[in-house]
LOKOL-516194 format. One record per residue (C-alpha): residue in one letter; chain; residue number from 0; z, x, y negated. Coordinates in pm, whole numbers. Example, Ala and Ser with C-alpha at 12.3 -4.5 7.8 and 13.67 -1.06 7.14 Angstrom:
// LOKOL-516194
PT  aa  ch    i       z       x       y
PT   a   A    0     780    1230     450
PT   s   A    1     714    1367     106
END
This chain:
// LOKOL-516194
PT  aa  ch    i       z       x       y
PT   m   A    0    -868    1607    -146
PT   s   A    1    -546    1752     -56
PT   a   A    2    -525    2152     -24
PT   r   A    3    -399    2118     357
PT   k   A    4    -755    1916     447
PT   i   A    5    -948    2172     220
PT   i   A    6    -764    2474     455
PT   t   A    7    -820    2283     765
PT   g   A    8   -1172    2227     725
PT   a   A    9   -1216    2604     599
PT   l   A   10   -1056    2671     922
PT   l   A   11   -1283    2454    1126
PT   l   A   12   -1634    2602     975
PT   a   A   13   -1468    3003    1012
PT   a   A   14   -1409    2889    1381
PT   a   A   15   -1745    2713    1420
PT   a   A   16   -1915    3010    1260
PT   l   A   17   -1767    3259    1496
PT   p   A   18   -1904    3188    1829
PT   v   A   19   -2190    3423    1817
PT   a   A   20   -2057    3714    1660
PT   a   A   21   -1783    3674    1897
PT   q   A   22   -2017    3743    2228
PT   a   A   23   -2071    4071    2062
PT   q   A   24   -1708    4226    2009
PT   g   A   25   -1529    4060    2286
PT   g   A   26   -1203    3969    2348
PT   d   A   27   -1047    4041    1983
PT   m   A   28   -1305    3756    1840
PT   r   A   29   -1241    3510    2149
PT   s   A   30    -849    3546    2039
PT   q   A   31    -941    3488    1668
PT   i   A   32   -1094    3200    1714
PT   a   A   33    -812    3073    1938
PT   a   A   34    -625    3125    1656
PT   y   A   35    -796    2934    1454
PT   k   A   36    -830    2626    1621
PT   h   A   37    -439    2663    1683
PT   r   A   38    -372    2664    1354
PT   v   A   39    -638    2380    1268
PT   m   A   40    -396    2184    1553
PT   l   A   41     -72    2269    1354
PT   l   A   42    -173    2164    1022
PT   e   A   43    -340    1846    1183
PT   d   A   44      18    1782    1368
PT   q   A   45     202    1829    1005
PT   d   A   46     -16    1582     821
PT   a   A   47      18    1300    1113
PT   v   A   48     405    1364    1098
PT   e   A   49     361    1331     714
PT   n   A   50     135    1015     752
PT   l   A   51     388     876    1003
PT   q   A   52     692     916     774
PT   a   A   53     565     759     527
PT   t   A   54     428     453     731
PT   f   A   55     814     434     809
PT   g   A   56     893     436     429
PT   y   A   57     667     141     352
PT   y   A   58     810     -46     654
PT   f   A   59    1123      11     596
PT   d   A   60    1085     -72     231
PT   k   A   61     979    -464     249
PT   g   A   62    1197    -536     577
PT   l   A   63     954    -503     827
PT   w   A   64    1223    -427    1092
PT   n   A   65     999    -457    1375
PT   q   A   66     727    -256    1255
PT   a   A   67     946      33    1164
PT   a   A   68    1145      53    1459
PT   d   A   69     860      59    1681
PT   l   A   70     770     370    1510
PT   f   A   71    1059     554    1698
PT   a   A   72    1054     731    2039
PT   a   A   73    1230     550    2343
PT   n   A   74    1517     732    2252
PT   g   A   75    1508     760    1935
PT   s   A   76    1769     756    1690
PT   f   A   77    1864     610    1372
PT   e   A   78    2156     697    1160
PT   y   A   79    2171     592     782
PT   g   A   80    2522     735     569
PT   q   A   81    2823     654     789
PT   r   A   82    2724     369     954
PT   g   A   83    2687     578    1271
PT   v   A   84    2418     646    1510
PT   y   A   85    2206     377    1675
PT   i   A   86    1974     435    1986
PT   g   A   87    1619     308    2116
PT   p   A   88    1381      50    1907
PT   a   A   89    1584    -228    2038
PT   r   A   90    1919     -76    1858
PT   i   A   91    1756      57    1588
PT   r   A   92    1589    -272    1489
PT   q   A   93    1942    -476    1516
PT   s   A   94    2105    -190    1271
PT   m   A   95    1830    -239    1014
PT   l   A   96    1922    -630     964
PT   l   A   97    2199    -493     810
PT   f   A   98    1984    -428     527
PT   g   A   99    1875    -787     502
PT   p   A  100    1679   -1045     719
PT   q   A  101    1329    -956     862
PT   g   A  102    1055    -940     537
PT   l   A  103    1334    -930     298
PT   a   A  104    1399   -1231     101
PT   k   A  105    1475   -1342    -316
PT   g   A  106    1689   -1124    -425
PT   h   A  107    1637    -826    -178
PT   l   A  108    1544    -492    -307
PT   n   A  109    1495    -208     -38
PT   n   A  110    1322      97    -210
PT   h   A  111    1364     443      13
PT   m   A  112    1084     648    -179
PT   m   A  113    1043     976      26
PT   l   A  114     955    1297    -149
PT   q   A  115     927    1662    -146
PT   p   A  116     869    1692     194
PT   i   A  117     905    2030     443
PT   i   A  118     763    1973     767
PT   v   A  119     755    2263    1016
PT   v   A  120     568    2202    1380
PT   a   A  121     695    2333    1657
PT   p   A  122     387    2642    1810
PT   d   A  123     345    2409    2100
PT   g   A  124     259    2102    1891
PT   r   A  125     486    1913    2058
PT   t   A  126     816    1837    1824
PT   a   A  127     844    1890    1408
PT   t   A  128    1141    1870    1178
PT   g   A  129    1144    1746     855
PT   r   A  130    1311    1738     555
PT   w   A  131    1252    1517     285
PT   q   A  132    1433    1396     -64
PT   g   A  133    1532     998     -91
PT   m   A  134    1547     793    -393
PT   v   A  135    1705     481    -333
PT   m   A  136    1673     135    -501
PT   l   A  137    1882    -165    -376
PT   s   A  138    2040    -550    -481
PT   e   A  139    2086    -809    -276
PT   p   A  140    2183   -1164    -426
PT   g   A  141    2488   -1217    -611
PT   q   A  142    2518    -856    -650
PT   n   A  143    2414    -556    -884
PT   g   A  144    2205    -317    -867
PT   k   A  145    2263      -8    -704
PT   w   A  146    2070     329    -739
PT   g   A  147    2151     622    -515
PT   v   A  148    1998     970    -406
PT   g   A  149    1995    1131     -55
PT   l   A  150    1837    1402     180
PT   y   A  151    1650    1307     521
PT   e   A  152    1699    1535     836
PT   n   A  153    1452    1436    1090
PT   e   A  154    1291    1524    1435
PT   y   A  155     964    1412    1545
PT   v   A  156     813    1389    1940
PT   k   A  157     463    1374    2065
PT   d   A  158     441    1117    2288
PT   g   A  159     109    1051    2468
PT   g   A  160     -46    1233    2216
PT   v   A  161      46    1003    1946
PT   w   A  162     372    1132    1690
PT   k   A  163     699     952    1736
PT   i   A  164     997     936    1555
PT   a   A  165    1285    1105    1746
PT   k   A  166    1541    1144    1499
PT   l   A  167    1596    1014    1130
PT   h   A  168    1908    1102     963
PT   f   A  169    1928     986     561
PT   y   A  170    2246    1128     436
PT   m   A  171    2360     923     131
PT   t   A  172    2448    1205    -129
PT   a   A  173    2554     977    -427
PT   l   A  174    2500     600    -481
PT   t   A  175    2572     417    -808
PT   d   A  176    2628     110   -1015
PT   y   A  177    2247      43   -1186
PT   d   A  178    2394     -52   -1494
PT   l   A  179    2717     209   -1528
PT   g   A  180    2531     521   -1404
PT   f   A  181    2646     807   -1207
PT   a   A  182    2870     941   -1526
PT   k   A  183    3106     599   -1500
PT   s   A  184    3012     450   -1139
PT   a   A  185    3051     612    -799
PT   i   A  186    2981     400    -492
PT   q   A  187    3100     522    -167
PT   m   A  188    2934     484     139
PT   e   A  189    3003     150     392
PT   g   A  190    3093     258     756
PT   p   A  191    3018     173    1091
PT   s   A  192    2944    -257    1146
PT   a   A  193    3183    -466    1290
PT   l   A  194    2868    -703    1345
PT   f   A  195    2652    -493    1462
PT   p   A  196    2870    -172    1606
PT   p   A  197    2661     173    1665
PT   d   A  198    2593     357    1967
PT   k   A  199    2779     677    1855
PT   p   A  200    2998     729    1550
PT   p   A  201    2858     938    1261
PT   t   A  202    2756    1249    1373
PT   e   A  203    2877    1423    1060
PT   v   A  204    3173    1269     813
PT   y   A  205    3123    1337     473
PT   r   A  206    3214    1174     131
PT   s   A  207    2909    1115    -122
PT   f   A  208    2924    1185    -495
PT   p   A  209    3208    1267    -693
PT   s   A  210    3211    1483    -375
PT   a   A  211    2984    1739    -311
PT   y   A  212    2743    1753      45
PT   l   A  213    2500    1927      87
PT   p   A  214    2303    1887     490
PT   p   A  215    2205    2185     641
PT   f   A  216    1850    2293     653
PT   s   A  217    1631    2240     971
PT   y   A  218    1405    2521     864
PT   k   A  219    1474    2916     757
PT   h   A  220    1409    3030     435
PT   p   A  221    1056    3101     382
PT   v   A  222    1035    3456     209
PT   t   A  223    1400    3608     374
PT   g   A  224    1368    3419     726
PT   q   A  225    1735    3366     652
PT   s   A  226    1895    3041     827
PT   l   A  227    2032    2753     617
PT   k   A  228    2221    2587     870
PT   d   A  229    2577    2721     751
PT   l   A  230    2576    2697     368
PT   p   A  231    2900    2771     200
PT   l   A  232    3087    2431     155
PT   q   A  233    3354    2331     -40
PT   g   A  234    3616    2173     187
PT   d   A  235    3757    1823     223
PT   d   A  236    4114    1758     285
PT   i   A  237    3993    1335     303
PT   v   A  238    3747    1402     567
PT   g   A  239    3943    1715     725
PT   r   A  240    3606    1976     684
PT   p   A  241    3737    2295     579
PT   d   A  242    3615    2538     327
PT   r   A  243    3311    2707     424
PT   g   A  244    3358    2992     223
PT   m   A  245    3256    2887    -108
PT   d   A  246    3533    3087    -280
PT   s   A  247    3427    3397    -118
PT   e   A  248    3051    3275    -293
PT   k   A  249    3176    3202    -598
PT   g   A  250    3317    3581    -597
PT   k   A  251    2982    3748    -558
PT   a   A  252    2794    3515    -820
PT   k   A  253    2616    3756   -1069
PT   p   A  254    2754    3778   -1415
END
Protein backbone atom coordinates (compact mmCIF):
# COMPACT_ATOMS: atom_id res chain seq x y z
CA UNK A 1 0.00 0.00 0.00
CA UNK A 2 1.39 3.43 -0.98
CA UNK A 3 2.15 6.10 1.61
CA UNK A 4 -0.43 8.35 -0.04
CA UNK A 5 -3.19 5.79 0.43
CA UNK A 6 -2.17 5.27 4.06
CA UNK A 7 -2.33 9.01 4.71
CA UNK A 8 -5.67 9.26 2.95
CA UNK A 9 -7.08 6.43 5.05
CA UNK A 10 -5.80 8.02 8.26
CA UNK A 11 -7.42 11.33 7.37
CA UNK A 12 -10.72 9.65 6.60
CA UNK A 13 -10.68 7.84 9.95
CA UNK A 14 -9.87 11.07 11.74
CA UNK A 15 -12.69 12.88 9.97
CA UNK A 16 -15.15 10.11 10.87
CA UNK A 17 -14.19 10.25 14.54
CA UNK A 18 -14.66 14.00 14.89
CA UNK A 19 -18.40 14.72 14.40
CA UNK A 20 -19.39 13.90 18.01
CA UNK A 21 -16.63 16.05 19.43
CA UNK A 22 -17.51 18.77 16.91
CA UNK A 23 -20.92 19.25 18.50
CA UNK A 24 -19.25 20.05 21.82
CA UNK A 25 -16.48 22.29 20.52
CA UNK A 26 -18.42 24.18 17.86
CA UNK A 27 -17.20 25.80 14.68
CA UNK A 28 -13.48 25.21 15.14
CA UNK A 29 -13.94 21.46 15.02
CA UNK A 30 -16.29 21.70 12.04
CA UNK A 31 -13.72 23.72 10.14
CA UNK A 32 -11.10 21.11 11.00
CA UNK A 33 -13.33 18.37 9.60
CA UNK A 34 -13.83 20.40 6.42
CA UNK A 35 -10.04 20.80 6.13
CA UNK A 36 -9.56 17.03 6.48
CA UNK A 37 -12.14 16.35 3.78
CA UNK A 38 -10.52 18.87 1.46
CA UNK A 39 -7.11 17.31 2.04
CA UNK A 40 -8.49 13.86 1.25
CA UNK A 41 -10.05 15.19 -1.96
CA UNK A 42 -6.74 16.64 -3.12
CA UNK A 43 -4.88 13.41 -2.32
CA UNK A 44 -7.43 11.41 -4.30
CA UNK A 45 -7.11 13.87 -7.21
CA UNK A 46 -3.33 13.56 -7.08
CA UNK A 47 -3.61 9.79 -7.26
CA UNK A 48 -6.07 10.02 -10.17
CA UNK A 49 -3.74 12.30 -12.14
CA UNK A 50 -0.81 9.94 -11.57
CA UNK A 51 -2.89 7.01 -12.81
CA UNK A 52 -4.02 9.04 -15.83
CA UNK A 53 -0.46 9.80 -16.87
CA UNK A 54 0.66 6.21 -16.27
CA UNK A 55 -2.24 4.99 -18.42
CA UNK A 56 -1.17 7.33 -21.20
CA UNK A 57 2.33 5.90 -20.95
CA UNK A 58 1.18 2.33 -21.42
CA UNK A 59 -1.01 3.24 -24.39
CA UNK A 60 1.67 5.40 -26.02
CA UNK A 61 4.35 2.71 -25.61
CA UNK A 62 2.33 0.17 -27.55
CA UNK A 63 1.10 2.45 -30.30
CA UNK A 64 -2.48 2.58 -29.07
CA UNK A 65 -2.93 6.06 -30.51
CA UNK A 66 -6.73 6.03 -30.42
CA UNK A 67 -6.82 5.13 -26.75
CA UNK A 68 -4.04 7.58 -25.88
CA UNK A 69 -5.70 10.48 -27.71
CA UNK A 70 -8.99 9.81 -25.93
CA UNK A 71 -7.28 10.72 -22.62
CA UNK A 72 -7.04 14.37 -23.72
CA UNK A 73 -9.56 17.13 -23.09
CA UNK A 74 -11.48 18.49 -26.08
CA UNK A 75 -9.01 21.37 -26.47
CA UNK A 76 -6.04 19.46 -25.06
CA UNK A 77 -2.62 19.78 -26.68
CA UNK A 78 0.27 17.44 -27.44
CA UNK A 79 3.84 18.65 -28.03
CA UNK A 80 6.84 16.35 -28.50
CA UNK A 81 10.30 17.83 -28.82
CA UNK A 82 10.42 20.32 -31.69
CA UNK A 83 7.59 18.83 -33.74
CA UNK A 84 5.12 21.55 -32.84
CA UNK A 85 1.77 21.62 -31.05
CA UNK A 86 -1.27 19.51 -31.99
CA UNK A 87 -4.64 20.50 -30.55
CA UNK A 88 -7.66 18.29 -29.91
CA UNK A 89 -7.93 14.47 -29.79
CA UNK A 90 -8.35 14.08 -33.57
CA UNK A 91 -5.19 16.03 -34.42
CA UNK A 92 -3.28 14.43 -31.53
CA UNK A 93 -4.25 10.99 -32.83
CA UNK A 94 -2.96 11.96 -36.27
CA UNK A 95 0.33 13.28 -34.89
CA UNK A 96 0.99 10.01 -33.11
CA UNK A 97 1.07 8.20 -36.45
CA UNK A 98 4.47 9.86 -36.91
CA UNK A 99 5.73 7.37 -34.30
CA UNK A 100 4.46 4.35 -36.25
CA UNK A 101 1.20 2.63 -37.24
CA UNK A 102 -1.70 2.09 -34.85
CA UNK A 103 -0.71 -0.82 -32.62
CA UNK A 104 2.93 -0.53 -33.74
CA UNK A 105 4.37 -3.27 -35.93
CA UNK A 106 7.34 -5.56 -36.33
CA UNK A 107 10.60 -3.75 -35.70
CA UNK A 108 9.01 -0.79 -33.89
CA UNK A 109 9.80 0.12 -30.29
CA UNK A 110 8.32 3.21 -28.65
CA UNK A 111 8.96 2.89 -24.93
CA UNK A 112 8.54 6.11 -22.91
CA UNK A 113 9.04 5.49 -19.20
CA UNK A 114 7.58 8.09 -16.84
CA UNK A 115 9.41 8.47 -13.54
CA UNK A 116 9.79 10.82 -10.54
CA UNK A 117 6.32 12.44 -10.72
CA UNK A 118 5.75 15.76 -9.00
CA UNK A 119 2.00 16.43 -9.15
CA UNK A 120 0.46 19.61 -7.77
CA UNK A 121 -3.33 19.82 -7.62
CA UNK A 122 -4.88 23.30 -7.48
CA UNK A 123 -6.72 24.09 -4.20
CA UNK A 124 -10.09 23.98 -5.98
CA UNK A 125 -9.35 20.46 -7.27
CA UNK A 126 -10.17 21.38 -10.87
CA UNK A 127 -6.70 21.60 -12.44
CA UNK A 128 -3.24 20.17 -11.80
CA UNK A 129 0.31 20.23 -13.10
CA UNK A 130 2.79 17.37 -13.36
CA UNK A 131 6.52 17.13 -14.01
CA UNK A 132 7.97 13.74 -14.95
CA UNK A 133 11.36 12.36 -15.84
CA UNK A 134 11.24 10.45 -19.13
CA UNK A 135 13.52 7.70 -20.45
CA UNK A 136 13.06 6.67 -24.07
CA UNK A 137 13.87 3.54 -26.09
CA UNK A 138 13.09 3.81 -29.81
CA UNK A 139 13.47 1.53 -32.81
CA UNK A 140 12.25 1.42 -36.42
CA UNK A 141 12.79 -1.22 -39.13
CA UNK A 142 16.10 -0.79 -40.91
CA UNK A 143 17.49 1.66 -38.35
CA UNK A 144 19.66 1.35 -35.29
CA UNK A 145 17.99 1.74 -31.92
CA UNK A 146 18.02 4.99 -29.95
CA UNK A 147 18.26 5.93 -26.29
CA UNK A 148 16.77 9.17 -25.08
CA UNK A 149 15.97 11.18 -21.97
CA UNK A 150 13.66 14.12 -21.44
CA UNK A 151 11.24 15.90 -19.16
CA UNK A 152 7.48 16.22 -19.17
CA UNK A 153 5.75 19.41 -18.07
CA UNK A 154 2.04 18.65 -18.24
CA UNK A 155 -1.28 20.18 -17.27
CA UNK A 156 -4.49 18.36 -16.35
CA UNK A 157 -8.14 19.34 -15.99
CA UNK A 158 -11.10 17.70 -14.26
CA UNK A 159 -13.87 17.55 -16.87
CA UNK A 160 -17.27 16.30 -15.69
CA UNK A 161 -15.62 14.73 -12.66
CA UNK A 162 -13.03 12.90 -14.81
CA UNK A 163 -9.36 13.92 -15.00
CA UNK A 164 -8.06 14.48 -18.54
CA UNK A 165 -4.81 15.71 -20.07
CA UNK A 166 -5.02 19.42 -20.88
CA UNK A 167 -1.44 19.77 -22.10
CA UNK A 168 1.30 17.20 -22.61
CA UNK A 169 4.71 18.67 -23.40
CA UNK A 170 7.71 16.37 -23.67
CA UNK A 171 11.07 18.14 -23.77
CA UNK A 172 13.59 15.81 -25.41
CA UNK A 173 16.86 16.79 -23.73
CA UNK A 174 19.15 14.08 -25.14
CA UNK A 175 18.97 11.43 -27.86
CA UNK A 176 21.71 9.03 -28.96
CA UNK A 177 22.50 5.95 -31.02
CA UNK A 178 21.94 2.78 -28.98
CA UNK A 179 25.40 1.30 -29.72
CA UNK A 180 27.50 4.46 -29.67
CA UNK A 181 26.06 6.06 -26.54
CA UNK A 182 26.00 9.69 -25.40
CA UNK A 183 29.81 10.02 -25.31
CA UNK A 184 30.07 9.44 -29.07
CA UNK A 185 26.66 10.26 -30.54
CA UNK A 186 24.17 13.11 -30.20
CA UNK A 187 21.07 12.96 -32.39
CA UNK A 188 19.12 16.18 -32.77
CA UNK A 189 15.33 16.28 -32.65
CA UNK A 190 13.03 16.24 -35.66
CA UNK A 191 11.27 19.44 -36.63
CA UNK A 192 7.62 19.92 -37.68
CA UNK A 193 6.25 17.25 -40.03
CA UNK A 194 5.38 18.04 -43.64
CA UNK A 195 3.03 15.04 -43.73
CA UNK A 196 0.99 16.08 -40.67
CA UNK A 197 1.82 19.76 -40.03
CA UNK A 198 1.21 20.92 -36.45
CA UNK A 199 -1.50 23.38 -35.48
CA UNK A 200 1.10 25.66 -33.88
CA UNK A 201 4.90 25.90 -34.00
CA UNK A 202 6.94 24.70 -31.01
CA UNK A 203 6.22 26.80 -27.91
CA UNK A 204 9.95 26.87 -27.12
CA UNK A 205 12.86 26.54 -29.50
CA UNK A 206 15.85 24.72 -28.02
CA UNK A 207 18.47 22.11 -28.89
CA UNK A 208 19.03 18.81 -27.18
CA UNK A 209 22.37 17.36 -25.98
CA UNK A 210 25.20 18.33 -26.32
CA UNK A 211 23.44 21.67 -25.86
CA UNK A 212 22.01 22.20 -22.40
CA UNK A 213 18.38 23.14 -21.82
CA UNK A 214 16.35 22.97 -18.62
CA UNK A 215 12.57 23.41 -18.93
CA UNK A 216 11.06 25.75 -16.32
CA UNK A 217 9.58 24.03 -13.26
CA UNK A 218 5.80 24.26 -12.89
CA UNK A 219 6.02 24.01 -9.10
CA UNK A 220 7.79 26.15 -6.51
CA UNK A 221 10.70 25.06 -4.35
CA UNK A 222 9.09 23.05 -1.51
CA UNK A 223 11.29 24.59 1.22
CA UNK A 224 11.98 28.17 0.12
CA UNK A 225 8.78 28.73 -1.87
CA UNK A 226 10.90 30.24 -4.65
CA UNK A 227 9.67 30.08 -8.23
CA UNK A 228 11.77 27.93 -10.58
CA UNK A 229 10.36 29.27 -13.83
CA UNK A 230 13.25 31.58 -14.71
CA UNK A 231 16.39 29.64 -13.84
CA UNK A 232 19.86 30.65 -15.10
CA UNK A 233 20.47 29.16 -18.53
CA UNK A 234 23.38 29.35 -20.93
CA UNK A 235 22.69 31.33 -24.08
CA UNK A 236 22.37 29.65 -27.49
CA UNK A 237 23.27 31.70 -30.56
CA UNK A 238 21.85 29.06 -32.92
CA UNK A 239 18.28 29.37 -31.62
CA UNK A 240 18.66 33.01 -30.61
CA UNK A 241 18.36 32.53 -26.84
CA UNK A 242 20.27 35.10 -24.77
CA UNK A 243 22.23 34.12 -21.69
CA UNK A 244 19.96 34.03 -18.65
CA UNK A 245 22.43 35.05 -15.99
CA UNK A 246 24.56 31.91 -16.23
CA UNK A 247 27.80 33.91 -15.97
CA UNK A 248 26.62 35.77 -12.87
CA UNK A 249 25.50 32.53 -11.27
CA UNK A 250 28.94 31.01 -11.84
CA UNK A 251 30.40 33.95 -9.98
CA UNK A 252 28.16 33.19 -7.02
CA UNK A 253 29.23 29.53 -6.87
CA UNK A 254 30.62 28.43 -3.54
CA UNK A 255 34.35 27.59 -3.44
